C-alpha positions in Angstrom: 24.0 -61.8 131.7 25.5 -58.4 133.0 27.7 -59.3 136.1 27.3 -57.0 138.9 29.4 -58.6 141.5 31.4 -61.8 142.2 32.6 -63.4 145.7 33.5 -66.4 147.2 33.0 -68.3 143.8 29.3 -66.5 143.4 28.5 -64.6 140.4 25.5 -62.1 140.8 24.0 -60.8 137.7 20.8 -59.0 136.3 19.2 -59.5 132.8 17.9 -56.8 130.7 14.1 -57.5 129.6 13.2 -59.4 133.0 9.9 -60.0 134.5 8.5 -58.4 137.8 9.2 -58.5 140.6 12.6 -56.9 141.1 15.2 -59.8 141.4 18.7 -60.7 140.8 20.5 -64.0 139.6 23.0 -65.9 141.4 25.3 -68.6 139.9 27.6 -70.7 141.9 29.3 -73.9 140.4 26.6 -75.7 138.8 23.6 -74.2 141.0 21.4 -71.5 139.6 19.1 -69.1 141.5 16.7 -66.1 141.4 16.4 -64.0 144.5 13.8 -61.4 145.1 15.1 -57.9 145.9 12.4 -56.7 148.1 11.7 -59.8 150.2 15.1 -61.2 150.0 13.6 -64.7 149.2 14.8 -67.2 146.8 12.1 -67.6 144.3 13.5 -69.6 141.7 16.2 -72.4 141.3 18.4 -74.2 143.8 21.7 -73.2 146.0 23.3 -74.7 148.7 22.2 -73.4 152.2 25.5 -72.2 153.1 25.7 -70.2 149.8 22.0 -68.7 150.2 23.0 -67.4 153.5 26.0 -65.6 152.1 24.1 -64.2 148.9 21.2 -62.8 151.2 23.8 -61.3 153.6 25.4 -59.6 150.9 22.0 -58.6 149.2 20.6 -57.2 152.5 23.8 -55.0 152.6 23.3 -53.8 149.1 19.3 -53.7 148.6 19.4 -49.9 147.7 22.1 -50.6 145.1 20.1 -53.7 143.5 17.1 -51.7 143.2 19.1 -49.1 141.3 20.8 -51.5 139.1 17.3 -52.9 138.4 16.0 -49.6 137.3 18.8 -49.2 135.0 18.3 -52.6 133.6 14.5 -51.7 132.7 16.0 -48.7 130.9 18.4 -50.9 129.2 21.1 -48.6 130.5 24.6 -50.0 131.7 24.4 -51.6 135.3 26.6 -50.6 138.0 29.1 -53.0 139.9 28.4 -53.6 143.5 30.9 -54.4 146.3 31.6 -58.0 147.1 30.9 -59.3 150.6 34.6 -59.9 151.4 
């Protein structure tokens, strides 16, 4: 799981060979979730509400970079790190 960002105990990653729609994965303690890059919605898993709001705030600020990493993942190229929320 290539990690692209880490902040406040939240790990953001993307996998290679993933299905569409473009999305990213988040891990926080025992919680796991996937979020759509385009709609910024939780599409799979569970996460505390407060953590979801932090993830979505971060994703909104970095949507373009997330889409660029998605394209790199599709080509199986090295993903770029994205700045954390804080």
